Residue, then its C-alpha position, 0 to 999 in steps of 0.5 A: m511499462a508505466d513509471a514504476l516509482l510513480s505507480a507505487s506512489l499512486q498505490v500508496l496514495f490510494q491506500r491512504l485515501a481509503s484508510p478508515e482513520l482518514i475517512n473518520f477524521i474527515r467525517r468528524r470535521n464535517l467534510s463530505d466523503e464526496l470530496l475524497n471520492e472526487l480526488k480519487r476519480k481524478l487520480v484514476v484518470v491519470l493512472n489510466v494513461l501512465d503506460d502510454a505516457e511512459v512510452k511517448q515521453f521519449s519521443n515527445p518532450n511535452v509528454k515528458e513535461w506532463l509526467v513531471h507535473v503529474k509527479d509534482a501533483v502526487y507529491d503535493a497530495e502526499d504532503l496534504l495527507d501528511e498534514i491531515a494525519t498530523d492534525a488528526l494526531r494532534c486532535k487525538m492527543e488533545a482528546a486524550d489529555s482532556q480525558t485525563g484532566g490535563t495531566l499530559k506533561a507540559w514539556k512533552w506536549n510542547k516538544f510535540s507541538a514544536s515538531v508539527k505545523a499548526p492545525f489548519a481550519i476546516k475551510s482551509m482543508e477543504s479549499r486545499v483538497r479542492g485546489m488539488i482536484d482542480l490541478l488534477e483536472k487541468i492535468g487531465r485535460e492535457i491528456v487529449r491534447l497530448g494524444l495519450a490513450g488508456s490501456r486497451s485492456p479493462t482498467p485494472r482493479l485499483p489496490t485499495s486495502t491497507s493494514l489499518e483496522d476498524d476496531s468496530i469490526v468483530l472477527g468471530r474467528d478467535e480459534i482460527q486466529k490463535e492458530m495462525v498467530k501461533w504459526l507466525l510466531s514459530d520459527n518452523t518454516t517447514g523446510g524453507k527459510m521463509g514460510v508462506m500462509s495463504i488465506v483463500g476465499m471468495g470476495g467478502s469472506g473476510k480474508t483481508t480482515l483476518a490478515r489485518h488482525l494478524y498483522n496488527d496483533e501485538e505479539v506479532k508486531k513485537h516478534f518481527d523486525l520489519q512488517v510490510w503490507v502490499c495490496v497487489s490486486t489484479e495485475f502482478l507487477l514485479i517491479k512495482v511490488t518490489k518498489t512498494i516493499l522498499y518504500e514501505i520499509g523506508s528505503k529510497t529507490d530513486d528513479f530506476d526500474s532495473l529489477n536486478k538493482l531493486q532486488l539487490q537493494l531489497k536483499e541488503q535491506l532485509s539481510n538477517k532481519k525477521f520480516l513479515l510480508v502481507l500480500d493482499d488480494v493477489w489474483n495471480l502471480k503471472p508478471r505483467d511487466e514488459g520483458y517478464m510476461e512469458l513467465s508462469d505464476r510459479e516463475g513469477w513468484e520465484r522472481l519476487r521471492t528470491p531477495l526475500l530469502a535474505a531475511a532472518e530465519g522465521s520470516k513469514i509471508v501471508v497472502t490473501s487470494r480468491d484463487k487456490s492456485v496462487a497458494e499452490a504456486m507459492k507452496a504455502a505451508l499453511l492454507m486457510i479456506l474461508g467460506n462466505 
């Protein structure tokens, strides 16, 4: 089983690299999209051998050291994206200030400026991204020397969706969205403590876009104490999804992979809080974790759902999927089927 914490960090990293906000900022700074694509390709090479590295680290200290270098590189990449996000926020605030004729309160601007690093130049940003690519290239070259092999099964489809919206997209499903928002804001969970809404449709039918509109609706954001977006994709990994939920609500998971310990921590964090969880792009609910592969879709869902029941009455789950059987396994109270 791959290092679940590292896998969760990589998932979040892929989501951030695919975010419209980041891509638009990079384009405005006249940097090539290819630079980000190259960074993603290098990360994919590492991701593909994590399973094998996790097993071999116990018998080969060089593999264990290699995993440490991988973690350091991933954390450095997160720090770089944090700085880019900060620079993007600074530019946004400067633009807003110029549009209002410089009426932004000086003390407020100074307070913000003191809390962030100075903006870095375009060349500096580009050189740092290229430096990150070079580092991952060196890490990738070690794969052959260490005898690490990729999964024999087809490479999993990488989780790519995030909760960020593209304001230029017009949904065109106002009535459906109003009905779904009304359901999210209600405390009626049809006999259960946590209601489930399922959006089912083929690829490109607008499932994720609709889920984003719901997630970012102002009334919805005010209604829930906590909101979490998780892109699941082709492989349903109980430990990875649980860790991602904890990560998204700001809870540290340290470096342990005990599902029991993680679920106890999640139960404590969600206790009596109204919680909205979006599980996007769920292909199935049959766990792929070692030790849980014999579970059915229904049993896999029950394992994930158990700690979520600690949340307050009226908490909701929205799931998007191509397969209606996923909605059936989750006993969805509200089912929306979208056409292309």
